[in-house]
N, CA, C and O of each residue as an XYZ file, in Angstrom:
868
protein
N      91.522     56.338     51.646
C      90.199     55.927     51.183
C      89.223     55.766     52.344
O      88.016     55.929     52.168
N      89.744     55.445     53.536
C      88.880     55.227     54.697
C      88.933     56.394     55.685
O      88.413     56.289     56.796
N      89.549     57.487     55.291
C      89.581     58.651     56.150
C      90.693     58.637     57.184
O      90.709     59.475     58.085
N      91.623     57.697     57.067
C      92.734     57.628     58.009
C      93.885     58.522     57.595
O      93.867     59.124     56.521
N      94.876     58.601     58.450
C      96.054     59.421     58.200
C      97.189     58.518     57.699
O      97.742     57.757     58.493
N      97.547     58.575     56.436
C      98.598     57.690     55.899
C      99.982     57.972     56.467
O     100.919     57.209     56.230
N     100.116     59.059     57.213
C     101.414     59.345     57.836
C     101.429     58.917     59.303
O     102.384     59.201     60.027
N     100.369     58.235     59.739
C     100.280     57.794     61.134
C      99.638     56.412     61.180
O      98.518     56.251     61.664
N     100.359     55.424     60.671
C      99.843     54.063     60.541
C     100.484     53.152     61.584
O     101.708     53.115     61.716
N      99.660     52.424     62.319
C     100.145     51.412     63.256
C      99.766     50.035     62.732
O      98.608     49.803     62.382
N     100.722     49.124     62.675
C     100.437     47.747     62.296
C     100.551     46.876     63.541
O     101.419     47.104     64.384
N      99.681     45.882     63.658
C      99.801     44.958     64.782
C      99.295     43.584     64.375
O      98.496     43.451     63.448
N      99.768     42.572     65.075
C      99.318     41.222     64.807
C      99.611     40.329     65.994
O     100.468     40.629     66.825
N      98.873     39.212     66.059
C      99.008     38.270     67.166
C      99.505     36.927     66.642
O      99.077     36.477     65.579
N     100.412     36.283     67.389
C     100.953     34.972     67.042
C     101.653     35.057     65.682
O     102.641     35.778     65.542
N     101.146     34.321     64.671
C     101.734     34.434     63.341
C     101.625     35.838     62.793
O     102.453     36.263     61.987
N     100.583     36.577     63.237
C     100.447     37.980     62.832
C     101.557     38.831     63.407
O     102.043     39.750     62.748
N     101.971     38.528     64.660
C     103.112     39.232     65.250
C     104.385     38.954     64.472
O     105.231     39.833     64.304
N     104.512     37.712     63.998
C     105.671     37.371     63.168
C     105.666     38.187     61.882
O     106.715     38.631     61.415
N     104.481     38.383     61.312
C     104.399     39.152     60.068
C     104.722     40.624     60.297
O     105.285     41.280     59.421
N     104.367     41.146     61.476
C     104.749     42.519     61.808
C     106.270     42.647     61.807
O     106.812     43.600     61.247
N     106.958     41.695     62.428
C     108.418     41.759     62.465
C     109.028     41.533     61.084
O     110.116     42.033     60.797
N     108.327     40.778     60.221
C     108.780     40.619     58.833
C     108.725     41.964     58.123
O     109.648     42.322     57.392
N     107.643     42.708     58.336
C     107.530     44.030     57.711
C     108.596     44.984     58.247
O     109.092     45.849     57.525
N     108.936     44.813     59.516
C     110.012     45.630     60.076
C     111.374     45.224     59.516
O     112.342     45.979     59.610
N     111.440     44.025     58.932
C     112.705     43.512     58.386
C     112.853     43.741     56.891
O     113.948     43.602     56.345
N     111.757     44.091     56.225
C     111.779     44.207     54.767
C     112.000     45.638     54.299
O     111.266     46.538     54.708
N     112.990     45.864     53.455
C     113.199     47.220     52.923
C     112.031     47.700     52.074
O     111.856     48.906     51.898
N     111.228     46.778     51.542
C     110.094     47.165     50.710
C     108.983     47.808     51.529
O     108.134     48.509     50.978
N     108.979     47.577     52.851
C     107.933     48.139     53.713
C     108.374     49.412     54.412
O     107.603     49.997     55.172
N     109.598     49.850     54.169
C     110.118     51.035     54.842
C     109.251     52.257     54.556
O     108.963     52.567     53.400
N     108.837     52.948     55.621
C     108.047     54.160     55.483
C     106.551     53.943     55.344
O     105.792     54.912     55.314
N     106.102     52.677     55.258
C     104.682     52.408     55.070
C     103.920     52.360     56.392
O     102.690     52.382     56.399
N     104.641     52.296     57.504
C     103.990     52.283     58.819
C     104.877     53.038     59.796
O     106.062     53.248     59.535
N     104.302     53.444     60.922
C     105.004     54.362     61.815
C     105.037     53.892     63.263
O     105.736     54.478     64.089
N     104.296     52.850     63.574
C     104.324     52.204     64.882
C     104.014     50.728     64.678
O     103.397     50.346     63.683
N     104.447     49.898     65.630
C     104.226     48.462     65.471
C     103.936     47.813     66.823
O     104.450     48.238     67.859
N     103.103     46.775     66.788
C     102.761     46.011     67.983
C     102.834     44.526     67.652
O     102.217     44.065     66.691
N     103.588     43.783     68.451
C     103.658     42.325     68.316
C     103.024     41.688     69.546
O     103.489     41.890     70.667
N     101.960     40.915     69.329
C     101.310     40.206     70.427
C     101.603     38.711     70.292
O     101.173     38.069     69.334
N     102.331     38.172     71.251
C     102.560     36.721     71.324
C     103.185     36.159     70.063
O     102.904     35.022     69.684
N     104.027     36.939     69.412
C     104.660     36.408     68.214
C     105.638     37.366     67.580
O     105.401     38.573     67.521
N     106.734     36.821     67.108
C     107.724     37.560     66.327
C     108.508     36.571     65.503
O     108.758     35.447     65.940
N     108.898     36.981     64.311
C     109.671     36.093     63.447
C     111.009     35.715     64.074
O     111.591     34.688     63.724
N     111.489     36.525     64.982
C     112.761     36.232     65.622
C     112.654     35.032     66.545
O     113.667     34.448     66.930
N     111.412     34.655     66.908
C     111.218     33.523     67.811
C     110.578     32.336     67.123
O     110.917     31.194     67.429
N     109.641     32.582     66.182
C     108.888     31.461     65.620
C     109.140     31.236     64.127
O     108.651     30.257     63.562
N     109.886     32.119     63.491
C     110.311     31.898     62.107
C     111.809     32.144     62.034
O     112.304     33.126     62.587
N     112.532     31.265     61.360
C     113.980     31.395     61.309
C     114.479     32.017     60.005
O     115.594     32.535     59.942
N     113.653     31.961     58.978
C     114.071     32.471     57.672
C     114.756     31.391     56.870
O     115.908     31.050     57.140
N     114.054     30.844     55.876
C     114.614     29.797     55.026
C     114.985     30.383     53.666
O     114.476     31.427     53.257
N     115.883     29.681     52.981
C     116.243     30.132     51.642
C     115.047     29.937     50.721
O     114.150     29.145     51.007
N     115.048     30.670     49.614
C     113.957     30.557     48.658
C     113.849     29.126     48.136
O     112.749     28.618     47.924
N     114.996     28.482     47.929
C     114.993     27.106     47.425
C     114.326     26.155     48.418
O     113.585     25.256     48.019
N     114.592     26.357     49.720
C     113.977     25.507     50.735
C     112.463     25.651     50.739
O     111.740     24.658     50.827
N     111.986     26.881     50.643
C     110.548     27.119     50.657
C     109.904     26.558     49.391
O     108.804     26.008     49.445
N     110.584     26.695     48.251
C     110.057     26.154     47.002
C     109.974     24.631     47.058
O     109.033     24.039     46.530
N     110.957     23.997     47.697
C     110.924     22.537     47.850
C     109.742     22.106     48.712
O     109.121     21.075     48.454
N     109.432     22.909     49.746
C     108.261     22.613     50.568
C     106.991     22.695     49.726
O     106.075     21.890     49.892
N     106.945     23.667     48.828
C     105.796     23.794     47.932
C     105.649     22.594     47.019
O     104.534     22.132     46.774
N     106.773     22.079     46.508
C     106.728     20.892     45.653
C     106.227     19.678     46.429
O     105.453     18.873     45.912
N     106.680     19.556     47.684
C     106.218     18.445     48.527
C     104.719     18.539     48.776
O     104.013     17.532     48.738
N     104.239     19.744     49.029
C     102.800     19.943     49.239
C     102.021     19.524     47.996
O     101.005     18.837     48.100
N     102.490     19.934     46.836
C     101.811     19.571     45.597
C     101.776     18.053     45.416
O     100.776     17.497     44.961
N     102.875     17.391     45.778
C     102.912     15.934     45.676
C     101.847     15.304     46.556
O     101.166     14.369     46.136
N     101.698     15.809     47.771
C     100.692     15.282     48.692
C      99.279     15.534     48.168
O      98.349     14.793     48.486
N      99.130     16.579     47.369
C      97.830     16.903     46.788
C      97.607     16.203     45.453
O      96.548     16.344     44.842
N      98.614     15.445     45.000
C      98.505     14.739     43.732
C      98.653     15.636     42.528
O      98.076     15.371     41.473
N      99.428     16.702     42.680
C      99.627     17.664     41.593
C     101.077     17.625     41.134
O     101.992     17.657     41.957
N     101.290     17.556     39.831
C     102.635     17.606     39.262
C     103.076     19.075     39.207
O     102.560     19.858     38.410
N     104.040     19.435     40.069
C     104.441     20.842     40.157
C     105.108     21.343     38.883
O     105.227     22.552     38.688
N     105.543     20.438     38.016
C     106.183     20.867     36.766
C     105.167     21.087     35.649
O     105.522     21.592     34.583
N     103.918     20.717     35.878
C     102.886     20.886     34.856
C     102.576     22.360     34.647
O     102.640     23.155     35.585
N     102.244     22.718     33.423
C     101.976     24.119     33.096
C     100.741     24.633     33.842
O     100.643     25.825     34.134
N      99.819     23.751     34.143
C      98.594     24.180     34.821
C      98.593     23.790     36.298
O      97.530     23.614     36.894
N      99.784     23.654     36.890
C      99.883     23.214     38.286
C      99.132     24.155     39.231
O      98.392     23.700     40.103
N      99.322     25.458     39.059
C      98.634     26.408     39.932
C      97.126     26.349     39.731
O      96.363     26.462     40.690
N      96.704     26.173     38.499
C      95.270     26.078     38.217
C      94.674     24.863     38.927
O      93.570     24.931     39.467
N      95.416     23.749     38.922
C      94.956     22.553     39.624
C      94.877     22.807     41.130
O      93.908     22.429     41.788
N      95.916     23.455     41.660
C      95.975     23.696     43.107
C      94.818     24.571     43.569
O      94.279     24.367     44.657
N      94.438     25.534     42.755
C      93.366     26.452     43.143
C      92.005     25.778     43.173
O      91.053     26.325     43.730
N      91.906     24.604     42.583
C      90.644     23.869     42.583
C      90.548     22.891     43.751
O      89.500     22.287     43.976
N      91.642     22.738     44.491
C      91.653     21.804     45.619
C      90.907     22.424     46.797
O      91.168     23.580     47.132
N      89.992     21.704     47.434
C      89.292     22.242     48.618
C      90.285     22.641     49.701
O      91.294     21.966     49.908
N      89.996     23.734     50.387
C      90.941     24.233     51.381
C      91.200     23.221     52.489
O      92.292     23.193     53.057
N      90.198     22.382     52.807
C      90.388     21.388     53.860
C      91.523     20.421     53.524
O      92.302     20.037     54.397
N      91.609     20.032     52.246
C      92.663     19.108     51.834
C      94.035     19.771     51.882
O      95.033     19.125     52.204
N      94.080     21.058     51.561
C      95.352     21.778     51.620
C      95.841     21.864     53.058
O      97.020     21.641     53.330
N      94.934     22.187     53.983
C      95.301     22.253     55.404
C      95.757     20.882     55.892
O      96.756     20.783     56.604
N      95.044     19.832     55.522
C      95.394     18.473     55.956
C      96.786     18.080     55.455
O      97.591     17.527     56.204
N      97.057     18.370     54.185
C      98.366     18.033     53.621
C      99.469     18.857     54.266
O     100.564     18.353     54.517
N      99.181     20.118     54.532
C     100.169     20.999     55.150
C     100.490     20.551     56.567
O     101.655     20.526     56.966
N      99.455     20.197     57.330
C      99.671     19.761     58.711
C     100.473     18.477     58.784
O     101.219     18.262     59.739
N     100.326     17.623     57.783
C     101.089     16.377     57.754
C     102.579     16.629     57.568
O     103.400     15.763     57.867
N     102.928     17.815     57.075
C     104.332     18.172     56.861
C     104.951     18.870     58.060
O     106.170     19.027     58.127
N     104.119     19.291     59.013
C     104.611     20.071     60.146
C     105.076     19.179     61.288
O     104.592     18.060     61.460
N     106.023     19.694     62.066
C     106.465     19.021     63.275
C     105.485     19.347     64.398
O     104.996     20.475     64.466
N     105.178     18.385     65.290
C     104.280     18.691     66.407
C     104.921     19.689     67.361
O     106.140     19.706     67.536
N     104.078     20.525     67.978
C     104.568     21.521     68.924
C     105.022     20.839     70.211
O     104.351     19.941     70.719
N     106.164     21.272     70.728
C     106.678     20.786     72.006
C     106.733     21.962     72.960
O     107.420     22.943     72.676
N     106.018     21.894     74.103
C     106.003     23.027     75.035
C     107.405     23.473     75.423
O     108.257     22.659     75.779
N     107.628     24.784     75.346
C     108.897     25.359     75.761
C     109.985     25.354     74.709
O     111.023     25.987     74.902
N     109.778     24.657     73.599
C     110.785     24.597     72.536
C     110.319     25.384     71.324
O     109.128     25.450     71.021
N     111.278     25.972     70.646
C     110.925     26.731     69.440
C     110.287     25.803     68.414
O     110.805     24.713     68.174
N     109.185     26.206     67.809
C     108.559     25.373     66.782
C     109.388     25.360     65.507
O     110.137     26.296     65.227
N     109.242     24.298     64.748
C     109.887     24.193     63.441
C     108.780     24.130     62.396
O     108.073     23.127     62.291
N     108.633     25.200     61.629
C     107.556     25.282     60.660
C     108.055     24.998     59.248
O     109.146     25.412     58.857
N     107.224     24.279     58.496
C     107.538     24.071     57.079
C     107.422     25.401     56.336
O     108.262     25.729     55.498
N     106.377     26.158     56.651
C     106.131     27.428     55.960
C     106.786     28.541     56.752
O     106.286     28.956     57.798
N     107.884     29.008     56.256
C     108.706     29.984     56.951
C     108.888     31.205     56.069
O     108.510     31.210     54.897
N     109.475     32.240     56.655
C     109.816     33.423     55.868
C     110.885     33.059     54.847
O     111.880     32.423     55.193
N     110.692     33.450     53.614
C     111.650     33.144     52.552
C     112.664     34.276     52.417
O     112.309     35.405     52.079
N     113.908     33.966     52.681
C     114.985     34.944     52.482
C     115.335     34.909     50.999
O     116.183     34.133     50.557
N     114.656     35.771     50.243
C     114.731     35.714     48.782
C     115.642     36.780     48.185
O     115.803     36.839     46.966
N     116.248     37.634     49.035
C     117.104     38.686     48.514
C     116.341     39.875     47.969
O     116.941     40.807     47.433
N     115.042     39.855     48.097
C     114.202     40.947     47.581
C     113.281     41.449     48.682
O     113.487     42.537     49.218
N     112.267     40.661     49.022
C     111.414     41.020     50.150
C     112.209     40.975     51.456
O     112.097     41.868     52.295
N     113.008     39.928     51.610
C     113.877     39.777     52.782
C     115.312     39.546     52.324
O     115.645     38.443     51.891
N     116.164     40.557     52.411
C     117.576     40.376     52.039
C     118.301     39.408     52.970
O     119.245     38.734     52.557
N     117.854     39.339     54.238
C     118.458     38.441     55.214
C     117.403     37.991     56.199
O     116.261     38.448     56.147
N     117.780     37.091     57.102
C     116.814     36.614     58.091
C     116.410     37.759     59.009
O     117.205     38.670     59.238
N     115.190     37.731     59.539
C     114.756     38.792     60.459
C     115.701     38.951     61.638
O     115.980     40.072     62.063
N     116.194     37.847     62.166
C     117.100     37.903     63.313
C     118.347     38.718     62.980
O     118.754     39.581     63.758
N     118.951     38.446     61.830
C     120.157     39.174     61.433
C     119.852     40.638     61.128
O     120.664     41.521     61.406
N     118.683     40.885     60.559
C     118.312     42.262     60.233
C     118.202     43.112     61.489
O     118.679     44.246     61.516
N     117.579     42.576     62.524
C     117.458     43.320     63.779
C     118.815     43.450     64.463
O     119.136     44.514     64.993
N     119.614     42.391     64.461
C     120.917     42.450     65.111
C     121.841     43.460     64.445
O     122.658     44.098     65.108
N     121.705     43.600     63.122
C     122.569     44.524     62.391
C     122.097     45.969     62.511
O     122.803     46.890     62.100
N     120.904     46.171     63.074
C     120.367     47.525     63.201
C     119.824     48.087     61.910
O     119.711     49.303     61.759
N     119.484     47.211     60.972
C     118.982     47.681     59.677
C     117.487     47.456     59.512
O     116.968     47.529     58.398
N     116.790     47.185     60.607
C     115.342     47.011     60.523
C     114.662     48.366     60.339
O     115.275     49.416     60.531
N     113.395     48.320     59.965
C     112.597     49.547     59.860
C     112.167     49.933     61.275
O     111.096     49.538     61.737
N     112.994     50.693     61.940
C     112.752     51.015     63.350
C     111.605     52.001     63.498
O     111.592     53.057     62.866
N     110.642     51.643     64.341
C     109.522     52.509     64.705
C     109.230     52.252     66.186
O     109.659     51.228     66.718
N     108.517     53.144     66.861
C     108.095     52.843     68.225
C     107.372     51.494     68.268
O     106.506     51.213     67.439
N     107.740     50.669     69.247
C     107.331     49.262     69.234
C     106.773     48.834     70.591
O     107.344     49.150     71.635
N     105.656     48.113     70.563
C     105.125     47.446     71.748
C     105.199     45.941     71.510
O     104.779     45.460     70.458
N     105.725     45.202     72.471
C     105.712     43.743     72.414
C     104.967     43.227     73.637
O     105.081     43.797     74.722
N     104.203     42.149     73.467
C     103.450     41.611     74.591
C     103.385     40.094     74.524
O     103.496     39.489     73.458
N     103.203     39.507     75.685
C     102.991     38.067     75.793
C     101.922     37.835     76.847
O     101.681     38.689     77.699
N     101.288     36.683     76.784
C     100.303     36.313     77.790
C     100.989     35.475     78.869
O     101.897     34.699     78.574
N     100.559     35.633     80.098
C     101.234     34.964     81.210
C     101.311     33.454     81.016
O     102.341     32.839     81.291
N     100.215     32.859     80.540
C     100.202     31.414     80.347
C     101.175     30.934     79.286
O     101.568     29.767     79.290
N     101.572     31.824     78.369
C     102.559     31.451     77.353
C     103.951     31.300     77.960
O     104.832     30.687     77.357
N     104.142     31.849     79.131
C     105.446     31.794     79.789
C     105.467     30.767     80.917
O     106.527     30.259     81.282
N     104.286     30.462     81.470
C     104.235     29.585     82.636
C     103.483     28.283     82.388
O     103.603     27.347     83.179
N     102.710     28.204     81.304
C     101.910     27.019     81.055
C     100.570     27.113     81.760
O     100.291     28.124     82.405
N      99.728     26.084     81.657
C      99.938     24.817     80.954
C      99.595     24.941     79.468
O      99.232     26.016     78.989
N      99.717     23.814     78.744
C      99.351     23.790     77.338
C     100.556     23.729     76.431
O     101.682     23.953     76.873
N     100.326     23.423     75.143
C     101.439     23.269     74.192
C     102.093     24.587     73.798
O     103.266     24.606     73.425
N     101.346     25.695     73.877
C     101.896     26.977     73.428
C     102.540     27.717     74.594
O     102.129     28.819     74.958
N     103.553     27.089     75.167
C     104.373     27.708     76.201
C     105.684     28.087     75.536
O     106.409     27.213     75.062
N     105.997     29.366     75.493
C     107.124     29.818     74.687
C     107.962     30.870     75.402
O     107.916     32.047     75.045
N     108.724     30.454     76.406
C     109.591     31.413     77.091
C     110.662     32.009     76.189
O     111.226     33.060     76.493
N     110.942     31.323     75.062
C     111.951     31.802     74.121
C     111.550     33.116     73.454
O     112.376     33.769     72.816
N     110.277     33.505     73.602
C     109.852     34.749     72.966
C     110.438     35.963     73.672
O     110.593     37.015     73.051
N     110.770     35.842     74.967
C     111.278     36.982     75.726
C     112.623     37.462     75.197
O     112.757     38.655     74.925
N     113.643     36.589     75.033
C     114.909     37.091     74.465
C     114.749     37.648     73.051
O     115.472     38.564     72.658
N     113.803     37.097     72.286
C     113.558     37.629     70.938
C     112.979     39.032     71.017
O     113.367     39.911     70.248
N     112.053     39.244     71.943
C     111.488     40.571     72.138
C     112.565     41.564     72.603
O     112.612     42.702     72.136
N     113.415     41.124     73.516
C     114.483     42.003     74.001
C     115.375     42.438     72.843
O     115.781     43.597     72.764
N     115.675     41.507     71.954
C     116.504     41.827     70.786
C     115.830     42.891     69.921
O     116.489     43.816     69.445
N     114.530     42.763     69.721
C     113.795     43.747     68.926
C     113.804     45.115     69.597
O     114.036     46.134     68.947
N     113.548     45.129     70.907
C     113.498     46.394     71.637
C     114.852     47.089     71.639
O     114.932     48.310     71.497
N     115.908     46.314     71.800
C     117.248     46.898     71.786
C     117.576     47.483     70.416
O     118.227     48.522     70.314
N     117.119     46.806     69.365
C     117.414     47.263     68.009
C     116.731     48.589     67.705
O     117.365     49.500     67.172
N     115.432     48.713     68.041
C     114.742     49.972     67.741
C     115.255     51.101     68.644
O     115.289     52.264     68.242
N     115.654     50.738     69.868
C     116.181     51.754     70.782
C     117.480     52.343     70.242
O     117.702     53.550     70.336
N     118.342     51.491     69.674
C     119.610     51.972     69.116
C     119.392     52.929     67.959
O     120.254     53.749     67.644
N     118.211     52.813     67.320
C     117.896     53.701     66.203
C     117.016     54.878     66.637
O     116.437     55.574     65.803
N     116.926     55.087     67.952
C     116.248     56.276     68.466
C     114.762     56.158     68.665
O     114.083     57.174     68.811
N     114.215     54.922     68.678
C     112.781     54.738     68.858
C     112.487     54.114     70.218
O     113.270     53.310     70.725
N     111.361     54.488     70.797
C     110.965     53.927     72.077
C     110.426     52.518     71.915
O     109.868     52.163     70.876
N     110.602     51.718     72.966
C     110.067     50.367     72.985
C     109.381     50.100     74.314
O     109.795     50.615     75.353
N     108.326     49.289     74.274
C     107.539     48.994     75.476
C     107.203     47.503     75.498
O     107.059     46.874     74.450
N     107.082     46.949     76.701
C     106.741     45.533     76.839
C     105.666     45.368     77.895
O     105.608     46.130     78.859
N     104.817     44.370     77.708
C     103.780     44.110     78.704
C     103.437     42.627     78.734
O     103.654     41.901     77.764
N     102.896     42.194     79.868
C     102.374     40.842     80.032
C     100.868     40.952     80.225
O     100.402     41.673     81.108
N     100.109     40.241     79.402
C      98.646     40.234     79.523
C      98.239     39.112     80.475
O      98.586     37.952     80.255
N      97.522     39.451     81.506
C      97.143     38.462     82.520
C      95.713     38.681     82.967
O      95.453     38.856     84.158
N      94.780     38.674     82.024
C      93.374     38.868     82.380
C      92.562     37.708     81.831
O      92.707     37.335     80.667
N      91.716     37.144     82.664
C      90.781     36.101     82.255
C      89.449     36.390     82.934
O      89.413     37.134     83.914
N      88.354     35.821     82.438
C      87.071     36.010     83.118
C      87.174     35.588     84.588
O      87.914     34.665     84.926
N      86.434     36.265     85.445
C      86.545     36.055     86.889
C      86.314     34.600     87.287
O      87.028     34.064     88.134
N      85.321     33.966     86.678
C      85.039     32.567     87.023
C      86.197     31.663     86.638
O      86.507     30.705     87.346
N      86.839     31.972     85.507
C      88.005     31.184     85.085
C      89.146     31.367     86.073
O      89.817     30.405     86.445
N      89.360     32.612     86.497
C      90.455     32.891     87.437
C      90.241     32.128     88.748
O      91.193     31.635     89.352
N      88.984     32.040     89.175
C      88.677     31.313     90.405
C      89.002     29.825     90.289
O      89.236     29.149     91.291
N      89.012     29.328     89.056
C      89.355     27.927     88.820
C      90.849     27.740     88.557
O      91.296     26.638     88.241
N      91.615     28.822     88.690
C      93.062     28.728     88.515
C      93.551     28.927     87.103
O      94.715     28.652     86.813
N      92.684     29.405     86.201
C      93.090     29.611     84.804
C      93.992     30.836     84.676
O      93.873     31.794     85.441
N      94.895     30.790     83.699
C      95.752     31.927     83.380
C      95.521     32.317     81.923
O      94.837     31.609     81.183
N      96.087     33.430     81.525
C      95.852     33.962     80.178
C      96.665     33.172     79.156
O      97.870     33.382     79.019
N      96.010     32.272     78.447
C      96.685     31.417     77.484
C      96.810     32.120     76.132
O      96.372     33.259     75.967
N      97.406     31.433     75.185
C      97.656     31.979     73.858
C      96.352     32.405     73.185
O      95.400     31.629     73.110
N      96.319     33.613     72.708
C      95.232     34.231     71.920
C      94.073     34.749     72.762
O      93.136     35.323     72.207
N      94.101     34.569     74.077
C      92.954     34.978     74.875
C      92.776     36.496     74.905
O      91.696     36.986     75.235
N      93.823     37.239     74.563
C      93.689     38.697     74.592
C      92.883     39.234     73.418
O      92.413     40.370     73.468
N      92.715     38.443     72.365
C      92.066     38.949     71.155
C      90.612     39.388     71.367
O      90.228     40.441     70.859
N      89.791     38.625     72.095
C      88.434     39.133     72.331
C      88.430     40.484     73.049
O      87.541     41.306     72.826
N      89.425     40.711     73.913
C      89.503     41.998     74.610
C      89.982     43.099     73.657
O      89.512     44.235     73.730
N      90.910     42.761     72.773
C      91.402     43.741     71.800
C      90.257     44.264     70.929
O      90.179     45.456     70.633
N      89.375     43.350     70.527
C      88.294     43.730     69.609
C      86.967     43.985     70.318
O      85.932     44.140     69.670
N      87.001     44.028     71.668
C      85.787     44.342     72.413
C      84.687     43.322     72.235
O      83.507     43.673     72.217
N      85.064     42.052     72.102
C      84.091     41.004     71.821
C      83.544     40.426     73.127
O      83.816     39.274     73.466
N      82.779     41.225     73.848
C      82.269     40.792     75.152
C      81.169     39.750     75.031
O      81.002     38.926     75.931
N      80.409     39.771     73.929
C      79.262     38.873     73.789
C      79.530     37.703     72.852
O      78.599     37.015     72.433
N      80.818     37.471     72.516
C      81.208     36.366     71.638
C      80.530     36.460     70.273
O      80.138     35.444     69.698
N      80.396     37.667     69.763
C      79.765     37.844     68.452
C      80.601     37.244     67.333
O      80.073     36.916     66.271
N      81.896     37.099     67.562
C      82.768     36.513     66.524
C      82.888     35.009     66.637
O      83.310     34.349     65.688
N      82.521     34.451     67.790
C      82.705     33.023     68.003
C      84.119     32.646     68.388
O      84.464     31.467     68.462
N      84.957     33.687     68.639
C      86.370     33.432     68.913
C      86.601     32.804     70.280
O      87.582     32.085     70.470
N      85.716     33.062     71.230
C      85.935     32.573     72.587
C      86.067     31.052     72.646
O      86.777     30.526     73.503
N      85.393     30.345     71.748
C      85.467     28.878     71.782
C      86.881     28.380     71.538
O      87.221     27.267     71.937
N      87.709     29.187     70.890
C      89.078     28.740     70.596
C      89.979     28.795     71.818
O      91.073     28.230     71.801
N      89.535     29.471     72.888
C      90.370     29.574     74.081
C      89.729     28.876     75.279
O      90.189     29.050     76.407
N      88.689     28.101     75.057
C      88.070     27.357     76.160
C      89.020     26.282     76.642
O      88.694     25.539     77.567
């Protein structure tokens, strides 16, 4: 519809988006829908562990309770859709564990191993060699490996290695890179490339037209 080539599709995502890319590589339902993949600062093998469907459903019931909604009511979803998004975020954050630098995060909202979209956890899917193997690029920002800040995640490197080894065994090339670019004035002050700072460069946002730069100040 947009003039692209449906036989030459690349998917990419950053942070949680990188995790979703690896989810698509783990799901048999996505097989053949994409032909290359890029994970920036995120993969389900590092930041999502894969919970059972029952566990994820229980998290949903807890969220509804915090929102004052009876999850067994016939109109529960209708009630939830009327809740302002700010309240949903507030209730969700109250259920999350705080981030600890250098340690794997524990998220309430995880990939659901439901036997349909995900027959098994992403980690097991890659280890078994049954992922949707395509040429793969994985990347991390230098500050994510060295600090400072809460989003220091050296654990992403072994997860990336596992992904690269898996696609290589299935005959696909894999590439890795470290992003280490910051504005010159920031570098002079000793700043390093922290989490998400590569996104303005990815989208060519030199003049802060998106307002994204404020998130990495």
